[in-house]
N, CA, C and O atoms as a Tripos MOL2 file, in Angstrom:
@<TRIPOS>MOLECULE
protein
  296   295    74     0     0
PROTEIN
NO_CHARGES

@<TRIPOS>ATOM
      1 N          -1.1280    0.1170  -15.4430 N.3       1 UNK1
      2 CA         -1.5960    0.0300  -14.0960 C.3       1 UNK1
      3 C          -2.4950    1.2190  -13.8270 C.2       1 UNK1
      4 O          -2.3000    2.3060  -14.3690 O.2       1 UNK1
      5 N          -3.4950    0.9850  -12.9670 N.am      2 UNK2
      6 CA         -4.4170    2.0410  -12.5750 C.3       2 UNK2
      7 C          -4.3850    2.1550  -11.0580 C.2       2 UNK2
      8 O          -4.4470    1.1480  -10.3520 O.2       2 UNK2
      9 N          -4.2880    3.3810  -10.5600 N.am      3 UNK3
     10 CA         -4.2980    3.6050   -9.1230 C.3       3 UNK3
     11 C          -5.2090    4.7500   -8.7620 C.2       3 UNK3
     12 O          -5.1990    5.7980   -9.4080 O.2       3 UNK3
     13 N          -5.9970    4.5420   -7.7240 N.am      4 UNK4
     14 CA         -6.9190    5.5700   -7.2410 C.3       4 UNK4
     15 C          -6.4460    6.0990   -5.8940 C.2       4 UNK4
     16 O          -6.0360    5.3210   -5.0330 O.2       4 UNK4
     17 N          -6.4980    7.3980   -5.7070 N.am      5 UNK5
     18 CA         -6.1310    8.0540   -4.4580 C.3       5 UNK5
     19 C          -4.6900    7.6910   -4.0860 C.2       5 UNK5
     20 O          -3.7690    7.9820   -4.8480 O.2       5 UNK5
     21 N          -4.4850    7.0640   -2.9310 N.am      6 UNK6
     22 CA         -3.1270    6.6990   -2.5240 C.3       6 UNK6
     23 C          -2.5340    5.6070   -3.4210 C.2       6 UNK6
     24 O          -1.3250    5.3740   -3.4050 O.2       6 UNK6
     25 N          -3.3810    4.9480   -4.1950 N.am      7 UNK7
     26 CA         -2.9000    3.9560   -5.1410 C.3       7 UNK7
     27 C          -2.0460    4.5690   -6.2410 C.2       7 UNK7
     28 O          -1.2880    3.8660   -6.9100 O.2       7 UNK7
     29 N          -2.1700    5.8910   -6.4300 N.am      8 UNK8
     30 CA         -1.3210    6.5780   -7.3970 C.3       8 UNK8
     31 C           0.1470    6.4490   -7.0420 C.2       8 UNK8
     32 O           0.9950    6.2540   -7.9120 O.2       8 UNK8
     33 N           0.4400    6.5610   -5.7460 N.am      9 UNK9
     34 CA          1.8170    6.3840   -5.2750 C.3       9 UNK9
     35 C           2.2760    4.9420   -5.5020 C.2       9 UNK9
     36 O           3.4160    4.7010   -5.9010 O.2       9 UNK9
     37 N           1.3900    3.9980   -5.2470 N.am     10 UNK10
     38 CA          1.7320    2.5770   -5.3850 C.3      10 UNK10
     39 C           2.0780    2.2380   -6.8280 C.2      10 UNK10
     40 O           3.0820    1.5740   -7.0850 O.2      10 UNK10
     41 N           1.2580    2.6870   -7.7690 N.am     11 UNK11
     42 CA          1.5470    2.3480   -9.1640 C.3      11 UNK11
     43 C           2.7910    3.0680   -9.6800 C.2      11 UNK11
     44 O           3.5270    2.5300  -10.5080 O.2      11 UNK11
     45 N           3.0220    4.2840   -9.1890 N.am     12 UNK12
     46 CA          4.2310    5.0150   -9.5980 C.3      12 UNK12
     47 C           5.4730    4.2840   -9.0970 C.2      12 UNK12
     48 O           6.4600    4.1570   -9.8210 O.2      12 UNK12
     49 N           5.4190    3.8100   -7.8650 N.am     13 UNK13
     50 CA          6.5620    3.0730   -7.3000 C.3      13 UNK13
     51 C           6.7470    1.7350   -8.0040 C.2      13 UNK13
     52 O           7.8780    1.3240   -8.2630 O.2      13 UNK13
     53 N           5.6490    1.0540   -8.3140 N.am     14 UNK14
     54 CA          5.7460   -0.2070   -9.0490 C.3      14 UNK14
     55 C           6.3640    0.0040  -10.4250 C.2      14 UNK14
     56 O           7.1950   -0.7890  -10.8660 O.2      14 UNK14
     57 N           5.9600    1.0670  -11.0960 N.am     15 UNK15
     58 CA          6.5190    1.3770  -12.4150 C.3      15 UNK15
     59 C           8.0000    1.7130  -12.3180 C.2      15 UNK15
     60 O           8.7790    1.3720  -13.2080 O.2      15 UNK15
     61 N           8.3850    2.3780  -11.2410 N.am     16 UNK16
     62 CA          9.7980    2.7230  -11.0490 C.3      16 UNK16
     63 C          10.6290    1.4720  -10.7760 C.2      16 UNK16
     64 O          11.7450    1.3390  -11.2770 O.2      16 UNK16
     65 N          10.0780    0.5560   -9.9760 N.am     17 UNK17
     66 CA         10.8220   -0.6520   -9.6010 C.3      17 UNK17
     67 C          10.8230   -1.7190  -10.6890 C.2      17 UNK17
     68 O          11.7680   -2.5030  -10.7820 O.2      17 UNK17
     69 N           9.7680   -1.7600  -11.5220 N.am     18 UNK18
     70 CA          9.6510   -2.7970  -12.5560 C.3      18 UNK18
     71 C           9.2800   -2.1950  -13.9070 C.2      18 UNK18
     72 O           8.2430   -2.5490  -14.4680 O.2      18 UNK18
     73 N          10.0990   -1.2960  -14.4400 N.am     19 UNK19
     74 CA          9.7230   -0.6160  -15.6820 C.3      19 UNK19
     75 C           9.5170   -1.5630  -16.8630 C.2      19 UNK19
     76 O           8.7610   -1.2520  -17.7840 O.2      19 UNK19
     77 N          10.1760   -2.7000  -16.8410 N.am     20 UNK20
     78 CA         10.0310   -3.6470  -17.9500 C.3      20 UNK20
     79 C           8.6690   -4.3440  -17.9500 C.2      20 UNK20
     80 O           8.2890   -4.9390  -18.9580 O.2      20 UNK20
     81 N           7.9270   -4.2810  -16.8390 N.am     21 UNK21
     82 CA          6.6300   -4.9520  -16.7430 C.3      21 UNK21
     83 C           5.4510   -3.9950  -16.8300 C.2      21 UNK21
     84 O           4.3030   -4.4360  -16.8980 O.2      21 UNK21
     85 N           5.7170   -2.6890  -16.8310 N.am     22 UNK22
     86 CA          4.6350   -1.7040  -16.8190 C.3      22 UNK22
     87 C           4.6200   -0.9510  -18.1460 C.2      22 UNK22
     88 O           5.6080   -0.3340  -18.5420 O.2      22 UNK22
     89 N           3.4790   -1.0190  -18.8180 N.am     23 UNK23
     90 CA          3.3220   -0.3190  -20.0920 C.3      23 UNK23
     91 C           2.9880    1.1420  -19.8480 C.2      23 UNK23
     92 O           3.4680    2.0210  -20.5640 O.2      23 UNK23
     93 N           2.1670    1.4050  -18.8410 N.am     24 UNK24
     94 CA          1.7700    2.7790  -18.5320 C.3      24 UNK24
     95 C           1.0440    2.8260  -17.2070 C.2      24 UNK24
     96 O           0.6660    1.7940  -16.6520 O.2      24 UNK24
     97 N           0.8490    4.0520  -16.6990 N.am     25 UNK25
     98 CA          0.1140    4.2090  -15.4500 C.3      25 UNK25
     99 C          -0.9830    5.2460  -15.6350 C.2      25 UNK25
    100 O          -0.8380    6.2070  -16.3900 O.2      25 UNK25
    101 N          -2.0820    5.0250  -14.9260 N.am     26 UNK26
    102 CA         -3.1970    5.9680  -14.9030 C.3      26 UNK26
    103 C          -3.4940    6.2440  -13.4410 C.2      26 UNK26
    104 O          -3.8990    5.3430  -12.7060 O.2      26 UNK26
    105 N          -3.2960    7.4870  -13.0140 N.am     27 UNK27
    106 CA         -3.5610    7.8770  -11.6400 C.3      27 UNK27
    107 C          -4.8810    8.6340  -11.5980 C.2      27 UNK27
    108 O          -5.0510    9.6430  -12.2840 O.2      27 UNK27
    109 N          -5.8130    8.1420  -10.7900 N.am     28 UNK28
    110 CA         -7.1380    8.7410  -10.7010 C.3      28 UNK28
    111 C          -7.3210    9.3720   -9.3230 C.2      28 UNK28
    112 O          -7.1360    8.7150   -8.2980 O.2      28 UNK28
    113 N          -7.6830   10.6430   -9.3100 N.am     29 UNK29
    114 CA         -7.9700   11.3630   -8.0680 C.3      29 UNK29
    115 C          -6.8340   11.2400   -7.0590 C.2      29 UNK29
    116 O          -7.0520   10.9110   -5.8930 O.2      29 UNK29
    117 N          -5.6340   11.5060   -7.5220 N.am     30 UNK30
    118 CA         -4.4710   11.4520   -6.6470 C.3      30 UNK30
    119 C          -3.7100   12.7650   -6.7220 C.2      30 UNK30
    120 O          -3.6520   13.3970   -7.7770 O.2      30 UNK30
    121 N          -3.1370   13.1660   -5.6230 N.am     31 UNK31
    122 CA         -2.3630   14.3990   -5.5940 C.3      31 UNK31
    123 C          -0.8660   14.1080   -5.5870 C.2      31 UNK31
    124 O          -0.0530   15.0120   -5.3990 O.2      31 UNK31
    125 N          -0.5140   12.8640   -5.7910 N.am     32 UNK32
    126 CA          0.8860   12.4460   -5.7670 C.3      32 UNK32
    127 C           1.6290   13.0190   -6.9670 C.2      32 UNK32
    128 O           1.2130   12.8380   -8.1110 O.2      32 UNK32
    129 N           2.7210   13.7060   -6.7000 N.am     33 UNK33
    130 CA          3.5930   14.1980   -7.7610 C.3      33 UNK33
    131 C           4.6880   13.1410   -7.9300 C.2      33 UNK33
    132 O           5.6030   13.0610   -7.1100 O.2      33 UNK33
    133 N           4.6000   12.3430   -8.9720 N.am     34 UNK34
    134 CA          5.5230   11.2240   -9.1440 C.3      34 UNK34
    135 C           6.9590   11.6670   -9.4040 C.2      34 UNK34
    136 O           7.8830   10.8600   -9.3000 O.2      34 UNK34
    137 N           7.1540   12.9320   -9.7380 N.am     35 UNK35
    138 CA          8.5070   13.4260   -9.9690 C.3      35 UNK35
    139 C           9.2360   13.7040   -8.6530 C.2      35 UNK35
    140 O          10.4660   13.7650   -8.6280 O.2      35 UNK35
    141 N           8.4950   13.8720   -7.5720 N.am     36 UNK36
    142 CA          9.1020   14.1640   -6.2730 C.3      36 UNK36
    143 C           9.2620   12.8860   -5.4550 C.2      36 UNK36
    144 O           8.4090   11.9990   -5.4890 O.2      36 UNK36
    145 N          10.3560   12.8090   -4.7280 N.am     37 UNK37
    146 CA         10.5850   11.6810   -3.8180 C.3      37 UNK37
    147 C          10.3100   12.1610   -2.3990 C.2      37 UNK37
    148 O          10.8500   13.1810   -1.9700 O.2      37 UNK37
    149 N           9.4780   11.4340   -1.6760 N.am     38 UNK38
    150 CA          9.1850   11.7840   -0.2910 C.3      38 UNK38
    151 C          10.3070   11.2430    0.5830 C.2      38 UNK38
    152 O          10.6180   10.0540    0.5170 O.2      38 UNK38
    153 N          10.9190   12.0960    1.4010 N.am     39 UNK39
    154 CA         12.0040   11.6290    2.2760 C.3      39 UNK39
    155 C          11.5180   10.5450    3.2420 C.2      39 UNK39
    156 O          10.3730   10.5760    3.6930 O.2      39 UNK39
    157 N          12.3810    9.6010    3.5510 N.am     40 UNK40
    158 CA         12.0230    8.5050    4.4390 C.3      40 UNK40
    159 C          11.5680    9.0130    5.7980 C.2      40 UNK40
    160 O          10.6760    8.4230    6.4070 O.2      40 UNK40
    161 N          12.1660   10.0990    6.2830 N.am     41 UNK41
    162 CA         11.7740   10.6480    7.5890 C.3      41 UNK41
    163 C          10.3130   11.1000    7.5770 C.2      41 UNK41
    164 O           9.6100   10.9510    8.5770 O.2      41 UNK41
    165 N           9.8570   11.6470    6.4590 N.am     42 UNK42
    166 CA          8.4590   12.0800    6.3370 C.3      42 UNK42
    167 C           7.5390   10.8580    6.3070 C.2      42 UNK42
    168 O           6.4930   10.8470    6.9550 O.2      42 UNK42
    169 N           7.9340    9.8330    5.5520 N.am     43 UNK43
    170 CA          7.1430    8.6030    5.5050 C.3      43 UNK43
    171 C           7.0510    7.9530    6.8820 C.2      43 UNK43
    172 O           5.9890    7.4700    7.2750 O.2      43 UNK43
    173 N           8.1580    7.9400    7.6090 N.am     44 UNK44
    174 CA          8.1740    7.3620    8.9560 C.3      44 UNK44
    175 C           7.2050    8.0900    9.8770 C.2      44 UNK44
    176 O           6.5080    7.4570   10.6710 O.2      44 UNK44
    177 N           7.1550    9.4170    9.7770 N.am     45 UNK45
    178 CA          6.2330   10.2000   10.6040 C.3      45 UNK45
    179 C           4.7750    9.9220   10.2280 C.2      45 UNK45
    180 O           3.8990    9.9210   11.0920 O.2      45 UNK45
    181 N           4.5190    9.6870    8.9500 N.am     46 UNK46
    182 CA          3.1600    9.3860    8.5090 C.3      46 UNK46
    183 C           2.7000    8.0280    9.0280 C.2      46 UNK46
    184 O           1.5220    7.8510    9.3370 O.2      46 UNK46
    185 N           3.6050    7.0800    9.1260 N.am     47 UNK47
    186 CA          3.2720    5.7140    9.5300 C.3      47 UNK47
    187 C           3.2140    5.5640   11.0550 C.2      47 UNK47
    188 O           2.5350    4.6710   11.5630 O.2      47 UNK47
    189 N           3.9110    6.4170   11.7710 N.am     48 UNK48
    190 CA          4.0070    6.2970   13.2350 C.3      48 UNK48
    191 C           2.6370    6.1630   13.9210 C.2      48 UNK48
    192 O           2.4760    5.2620   14.7430 O.2      48 UNK48
    193 N           1.6410    7.0190   13.6220 N.am     49 UNK49
    194 CA          0.3370    6.8680   14.2870 C.3      49 UNK49
    195 C          -0.3390    5.5390   13.9690 C.2      49 UNK49
    196 O          -1.0330    4.9730   14.8140 O.2      49 UNK49
    197 N          -0.1380    5.0460   12.7560 N.am     50 UNK50
    198 CA         -0.7430    3.7690   12.3770 C.3      50 UNK50
    199 C          -0.1490    2.6130   13.1720 C.2      50 UNK50
    200 O          -0.8540    1.6650   13.5180 O.2      50 UNK50
    201 N           1.1400    2.6920   13.4610 N.am     51 UNK51
    202 CA          1.7860    1.6490   14.2540 C.3      51 UNK51
    203 C           1.2340    1.6190   15.6780 C.2      51 UNK51
    204 O           1.1720    0.5570   16.2970 O.2      51 UNK51
    205 N           0.8360    2.7690   16.1950 N.am     52 UNK52
    206 CA          0.2390    2.8190   17.5270 C.3      52 UNK52
    207 C          -1.1520    2.2050   17.5390 C.2      52 UNK52
    208 O          -1.5420    1.5360   18.4960 O.2      52 UNK52
    209 N          -1.8980    2.4420   16.4590 N.am     53 UNK53
    210 CA         -3.2690    1.9300   16.3690 C.3      53 UNK53
    211 C          -3.2740    0.4300   16.0870 C.2      53 UNK53
    212 O          -4.0270   -0.3170   16.7110 O.2      53 UNK53
    213 N          -2.4420   -0.0080   15.1570 N.am     54 UNK54
    214 CA         -2.4320   -1.3950   14.7150 C.3      54 UNK54
    215 C          -1.2360   -2.1210   15.3070 C.2      54 UNK54
    216 O          -0.2430   -2.3610   14.6210 O.2      54 UNK54
    217 N          -1.3350   -2.4680   16.5820 N.am     55 UNK55
    218 CA         -0.2270   -3.1270   17.2610 C.3      55 UNK55
    219 C          -0.1820   -4.6240   16.9660 C.2      55 UNK55
    220 O           0.8710   -5.2460   17.1110 O.2      55 UNK55
    221 N          -1.3060   -5.2110   16.5550 N.am     56 UNK56
    222 CA         -1.3630   -6.6370   16.2720 C.3      56 UNK56
    223 C          -0.7660   -6.8790   14.8920 C.2      56 UNK56
    224 O          -1.1790   -6.2420   13.9230 O.2      56 UNK56
    225 N           0.1960   -7.7880   14.7850 N.am     57 UNK57
    226 CA          0.7570   -8.0790   13.4570 C.3      57 UNK57
    227 C          -0.3390   -8.5080   12.4830 C.2      57 UNK57
    228 O          -1.2890   -9.1920   12.8640 O.2      57 UNK57
    229 N          -0.1980   -8.1060   11.2400 N.am     58 UNK58
    230 CA         -1.2380   -8.3600   10.2400 C.3      58 UNK58
    231 C          -1.5570   -9.8280   10.0460 C.2      58 UNK58
    232 O          -2.7120  -10.1620    9.7840 O.2      58 UNK58
    233 N          -0.5890  -10.7140   10.1630 N.am     59 UNK59
    234 CA         -0.8660  -12.1430    9.9660 C.3      59 UNK59
    235 C          -1.7710  -12.6720   11.0650 C.2      59 UNK59
    236 O          -2.6670  -13.4750   10.8020 O.2      59 UNK59
    237 N          -1.5430  -12.2270   12.2970 N.am     60 UNK60
    238 CA         -2.3890  -12.6580   13.4100 C.3      60 UNK60
    239 C          -3.7900  -12.0840   13.2370 C.2      60 UNK60
    240 O          -4.7840  -12.7850   13.4260 O.2      60 UNK60
    241 N          -3.8620  -10.8120   12.8770 N.am     61 UNK61
    242 CA         -5.1530  -10.1670   12.6730 C.3      61 UNK61
    243 C          -5.9240  -10.8650   11.5590 C.2      61 UNK61
    244 O          -7.1150  -11.1340   11.7150 O.2      61 UNK61
    245 N          -5.2770  -11.1600   10.4520 N.am     62 UNK62
    246 CA         -5.9130  -11.8470    9.3340 C.3      62 UNK62
    247 C          -6.4320  -13.2050    9.7800 C.2      62 UNK62
    248 O          -7.5670  -13.5720    9.4780 O.2      62 UNK62
    249 N          -5.6060  -13.9420   10.4930 N.am     63 UNK63
    250 CA         -5.9940  -15.2750   10.9450 C.3      63 UNK63
    251 C          -7.2030  -15.2070   11.8600 C.2      63 UNK63
    252 O          -8.1210  -16.0150   11.7220 O.2      63 UNK63
    253 N          -7.2270  -14.2610   12.7910 N.am     64 UNK64
    254 CA         -8.3560  -14.1340   13.7090 C.3      64 UNK64
    255 C          -9.6330  -13.7510   12.9670 C.2      64 UNK64
    256 O         -10.7090  -14.2600   13.2810 O.2      64 UNK64
    257 N          -9.5220  -12.8740   12.0040 N.am     65 UNK65
    258 CA        -10.6970  -12.4160   11.2630 C.3      65 UNK65
    259 C         -11.3000  -13.5150   10.3920 C.2      65 UNK65
    260 O         -12.5190  -13.5970   10.2400 O.2      65 UNK65
    261 N         -10.4530  -14.3440    9.8310 N.am     66 UNK66
    262 CA        -10.9240  -15.3290    8.8620 C.3      66 UNK66
    263 C         -10.8590  -16.7620    9.3680 C.2      66 UNK66
    264 O         -11.0230  -17.7040    8.5920 O.2      66 UNK66
    265 N         -10.6230  -16.9310   10.6530 N.am     67 UNK67
    266 CA        -10.4620  -18.2690   11.2180 C.3      67 UNK67
    267 C         -11.6820  -19.1530   10.9280 C.2      67 UNK67
    268 O         -11.5380  -20.2700   10.4310 O.2      67 UNK67
    269 N         -12.8850  -18.6480   11.2420 N.am     68 UNK68
    270 CA        -14.0940  -19.4250   11.0050 C.3      68 UNK68
    271 C         -14.2520  -19.7840    9.5370 C.2      68 UNK68
    272 O         -14.5810  -20.9170    9.1870 O.2      68 UNK68
    273 N         -14.0130  -18.8040    8.6950 N.am     69 UNK69
    274 CA        -14.1400  -19.0240    7.2560 C.3      69 UNK69
    275 C         -13.1730  -20.0990    6.7930 C.2      69 UNK69
    276 O         -13.5450  -20.9750    6.0130 O.2      69 UNK69
    277 N         -11.9340  -20.0400    7.2670 N.am     70 UNK70
    278 CA        -10.9300  -21.0230    6.8660 C.3      70 UNK70
    279 C         -11.2880  -22.4070    7.3770 C.2      70 UNK70
    280 O         -11.1830  -23.3880    6.6420 O.2      70 UNK70
    281 N         -11.7080  -22.4930    8.6340 N.am     71 UNK71
    282 CA        -12.0540  -23.7910    9.2220 C.3      71 UNK71
    283 C         -13.2570  -24.4040    8.5130 C.2      71 UNK71
    284 O         -13.2710  -25.6020    8.2280 O.2      71 UNK71
    285 N         -14.2660  -23.5800    8.2290 N.am     72 UNK72
    286 CA        -15.4760  -24.0940    7.5950 C.3      72 UNK72
    287 C         -15.2790  -24.5280    6.1540 C.2      72 UNK72
    288 O         -16.0500  -25.3390    5.6400 O.2      72 UNK72
    289 N         -14.2700  -24.0040    5.5050 N.am     73 UNK73
    290 CA        -14.0590  -24.3180    4.0820 C.3      73 UNK73
    291 C         -12.9270  -25.2910    3.8290 C.2      73 UNK73
    292 O         -12.6020  -25.5470    2.6700 O.2      73 UNK73
    293 N         -12.3110  -25.8460    4.8690 N.am     74 UNK74
    294 CA        -11.2160  -26.7960    4.6460 C.3      74 UNK74
    295 C         -11.6970  -28.1860    4.7720 C.2      74 UNK74
    296 O         -10.9160  -29.1260    4.6170 O.2      74 UNK74
@<TRIPOS>BOND
     1     1     2 1
     2     2     3 1
     3     3     4 2
     4     3     5 am
     5     5     6 1
     6     6     7 1
     7     7     8 2
     8     7     9 am
     9     9    10 1
    10    10    11 1
    11    11    12 2
    12    11    13 am
    13    13    14 1
    14    14    15 1
    15    15    16 2
    16    15    17 am
    17    17    18 1
    18    18    19 1
    19    19    20 2
    20    19    21 am
    21    21    22 1
    22    22    23 1
    23    23    24 2
    24    23    25 am
    25    25    26 1
    26    26    27 1
    27    27    28 2
    28    27    29 am
    29    29    30 1
    30    30    31 1
    31    31    32 2
    32    31    33 am
    33    33    34 1
    34    34    35 1
    35    35    36 2
    36    35    37 am
    37    37    38 1
    38    38    39 1
    39    39    40 2
    40    39    41 am
    41    41    42 1
    42    42    43 1
    43    43    44 2
    44    43    45 am
    45    45    46 1
    46    46    47 1
    47    47    48 2
    48    47    49 am
    49    49    50 1
    50    50    51 1
    51    51    52 2
    52    51    53 am
    53    53    54 1
    54    54    55 1
    55    55    56 2
    56    55    57 am
    57    57    58 1
    58    58    59 1
    59    59    60 2
    60    59    61 am
    61    61    62 1
    62    62    63 1
    63    63    64 2
    64    63    65 am
    65    65    66 1
    66    66    67 1
    67    67    68 2
    68    67    69 am
    69    69    70 1
    70    70    71 1
    71    71    72 2
    72    71    73 am
    73    73    74 1
    74    74    75 1
    75    75    76 2
    76    75    77 am
    77    77    78 1
    78    78    79 1
    79    79    80 2
    80    79    81 am
    81    81    82 1
    82    82    83 1
    83    83    84 2
    84    83    85 am
    85    85    86 1
    86    86    87 1
    87    87    88 2
    88    87    89 am
    89    89    90 1
    90    90    91 1
    91    91    92 2
    92    91    93 am
    93    93    94 1
    94    94    95 1
    95    95    96 2
    96    95    97 am
    97    97    98 1
    98    98    99 1
    99    99   100 2
   100    99   101 am
   101   101   102 1
   102   102   103 1
   103   103   104 2
   104   103   105 am
   105   105   106 1
   106   106   107 1
   107   107   108 2
   108   107   109 am
   109   109   110 1
   110   110   111 1
   111   111   112 2
   112   111   113 am
   113   113   114 1
   114   114   115 1
   115   115   116 2
   116   115   117 am
   117   117   118 1
   118   118   119 1
   119   119   120 2
   120   119   121 am
   121   121   122 1
   122   122   123 1
   123   123   124 2
   124   123   125 am
   125   125   126 1
   126   126   127 1
   127   127   128 2
   128   127   129 am
   129   129   130 1
   130   130   131 1
   131   131   132 2
   132   131   133 am
   133   133   134 1
   134   134   135 1
   135   135   136 2
   136   135   137 am
   137   137   138 1
   138   138   139 1
   139   139   140 2
   140   139   141 am
   141   141   142 1
   142   142   143 1
   143   143   144 2
   144   143   145 am
   145   145   146 1
   146   146   147 1
   147   147   148 2
   148   147   149 am
   149   149   150 1
   150   150   151 1
   151   151   152 2
   152   151   153 am
   153   153   154 1
   154   154   155 1
   155   155   156 2
   156   155   157 am
   157   157   158 1
   158   158   159 1
   159   159   160 2
   160   159   161 am
   161   161   162 1
   162   162   163 1
   163   163   164 2
   164   163   165 am
   165   165   166 1
   166   166   167 1
   167   167   168 2
   168   167   169 am
   169   169   170 1
   170   170   171 1
   171   171   172 2
   172   171   173 am
   173   173   174 1
   174   174   175 1
   175   175   176 2
   176   175   177 am
   177   177   178 1
   178   178   179 1
   179   179   180 2
   180   179   181 am
   181   181   182 1
   182   182   183 1
   183   183   184 2
   184   183   185 am
   185   185   186 1
   186   186   187 1
   187   187   188 2
   188   187   189 am
   189   189   190 1
   190   190   191 1
   191   191   192 2
   192   191   193 am
   193   193   194 1
   194   194   195 1
   195   195   196 2
   196   195   197 am
   197   197   198 1
   198   198   199 1
   199   199   200 2
   200   199   201 am
   201   201   202 1
   202   202   203 1
   203   203   204 2
   204   203   205 am
   205   205   206 1
   206   206   207 1
   207   207   208 2
   208   207   209 am
   209   209   210 1
   210   210   211 1
   211   211   212 2
   212   211   213 am
   213   213   214 1
   214   214   215 1
   215   215   216 2
   216   215   217 am
   217   217   218 1
   218   218   219 1
   219   219   220 2
   220   219   221 am
   221   221   222 1
   222   222   223 1
   223   223   224 2
   224   223   225 am
   225   225   226 1
   226   226   227 1
   227   227   228 2
   228   227   229 am
   229   229   230 1
   230   230   231 1
   231   231   232 2
   232   231   233 am
   233   233   234 1
   234   234   235 1
   235   235   236 2
   236   235   237 am
   237   237   238 1
   238   238   239 1
   239   239   240 2
   240   239   241 am
   241   241   242 1
   242   242   243 1
   243   243   244 2
   244   243   245 am
   245   245   246 1
   246   246   247 1
   247   247   248 2
   248   247   249 am
   249   249   250 1
   250   250   251 1
   251   251   252 2
   252   251   253 am
   253   253   254 1
   254   254   255 1
   255   255   256 2
   256   255   257 am
   257   257   258 1
   258   258   259 1
   259   259   260 2
   260   259   261 am
   261   261   262 1
   262   262   263 1
   263   263   264 2
   264   263   265 am
   265   265   266 1
   266   266   267 1
   267   267   268 2
   268   267   269 am
   269   269   270 1
   270   270   271 1
   271   271   272 2
   272   271   273 am
   273   273   274 1
   274   274   275 1
   275   275   276 2
   276   275   277 am
   277   277   278 1
   278   278   279 1
   279   279   280 2
   280   279   281 am
   281   281   282 1
   282   282   283 1
   283   283   284 2
   284   283   285 am
   285   285   286 1
   286   286   287 1
   287   287   288 2
   288   287   289 am
   289   289   290 1
   290   290   291 1
   291   291   292 2
   292   291   293 am
   293   293   294 1
   294   294   295 1
   295   295   296 2
@<TRIPOS>SUBSTRUCTURE
     1 UNK1         2 RESIDUE 1 A UNK
     2 UNK2         6 RESIDUE 1 A UNK
     3 UNK3        10 RESIDUE 1 A UNK
     4 UNK4        14 RESIDUE 1 A UNK
     5 UNK5        18 RESIDUE 1 A UNK
     6 UNK6        22 RESIDUE 1 A UNK
     7 UNK7        26 RESIDUE 1 A UNK
     8 UNK8        30 RESIDUE 1 A UNK
     9 UNK9        34 RESIDUE 1 A UNK
    10 UNK10       38 RESIDUE 1 A UNK
    11 UNK11       42 RESIDUE 1 A UNK
    12 UNK12       46 RESIDUE 1 A UNK
    13 UNK13       50 RESIDUE 1 A UNK
    14 UNK14       54 RESIDUE 1 A UNK
    15 UNK15       58 RESIDUE 1 A UNK
    16 UNK16       62 RESIDUE 1 A UNK
    17 UNK17       66 RESIDUE 1 A UNK
    18 UNK18       70 RESIDUE 1 A UNK
    19 UNK19       74 RESIDUE 1 A UNK
    20 UNK20       78 RESIDUE 1 A UNK
    21 UNK21       82 RESIDUE 1 A UNK
    22 UNK22       86 RESIDUE 1 A UNK
    23 UNK23       90 RESIDUE 1 A UNK
    24 UNK24       94 RESIDUE 1 A UNK
    25 UNK25       98 RESIDUE 1 A UNK
    26 UNK26      102 RESIDUE 1 A UNK
    27 UNK27      106 RESIDUE 1 A UNK
    28 UNK28      110 RESIDUE 1 A UNK
    29 UNK29      114 RESIDUE 1 A UNK
    30 UNK30      118 RESIDUE 1 A UNK
    31 UNK31      122 RESIDUE 1 A UNK
    32 UNK32      126 RESIDUE 1 A UNK
    33 UNK33      130 RESIDUE 1 A UNK
    34 UNK34      134 RESIDUE 1 A UNK
    35 UNK35      138 RESIDUE 1 A UNK
    36 UNK36      142 RESIDUE 1 A UNK
    37 UNK37      146 RESIDUE 1 A UNK
    38 UNK38      150 RESIDUE 1 A UNK
    39 UNK39      154 RESIDUE 1 A UNK
    40 UNK40      158 RESIDUE 1 A UNK
    41 UNK41      162 RESIDUE 1 A UNK
    42 UNK42      166 RESIDUE 1 A UNK
    43 UNK43      170 RESIDUE 1 A UNK
    44 UNK44      174 RESIDUE 1 A UNK
    45 UNK45      178 RESIDUE 1 A UNK
    46 UNK46      182 RESIDUE 1 A UNK
    47 UNK47      186 RESIDUE 1 A UNK
    48 UNK48      190 RESIDUE 1 A UNK
    49 UNK49      194 RESIDUE 1 A UNK
    50 UNK50      198 RESIDUE 1 A UNK
    51 UNK51      202 RESIDUE 1 A UNK
    52 UNK52      206 RESIDUE 1 A UNK
    53 UNK53      210 RESIDUE 1 A UNK
    54 UNK54      214 RESIDUE 1 A UNK
    55 UNK55      218 RESIDUE 1 A UNK
    56 UNK56      222 RESIDUE 1 A UNK
    57 UNK57      226 RESIDUE 1 A UNK
    58 UNK58      230 RESIDUE 1 A UNK
    59 UNK59      234 RESIDUE 1 A UNK
    60 UNK60      238 RESIDUE 1 A UNK
    61 UNK61      242 RESIDUE 1 A UNK
    62 UNK62      246 RESIDUE 1 A UNK
    63 UNK63      250 RESIDUE 1 A UNK
    64 UNK64      254 RESIDUE 1 A UNK
    65 UNK65      258 RESIDUE 1 A UNK
    66 UNK66      262 RESIDUE 1 A UNK
    67 UNK67      266 RESIDUE 1 A UNK
    68 UNK68      270 RESIDUE 1 A UNK
    69 UNK69      274 RESIDUE 1 A UNK
    70 UNK70      278 RESIDUE 1 A UNK
    71 UNK71      282 RESIDUE 1 A UNK
    72 UNK72      286 RESIDUE 1 A UNK
    73 UNK73      290 RESIDUE 1 A UNK
    74 UNK74      294 RESIDUE 1 A UNK
């Protein structure tokens, strides 16, 4: 797996959760230390501002953004 920037955390977590499916990981331009676990309280604080900005559930947002495309191609 290859991950860039914040994708380094994603591939490290994927490798941890599914070690039998991951041969190796390559982290590019990431400062993530895969040996350290970030406490849930820290993650919650990082996500809090995003929840304020993105109040619309992602499925509704996706549907609104791609509605024309979906209708025109069905």
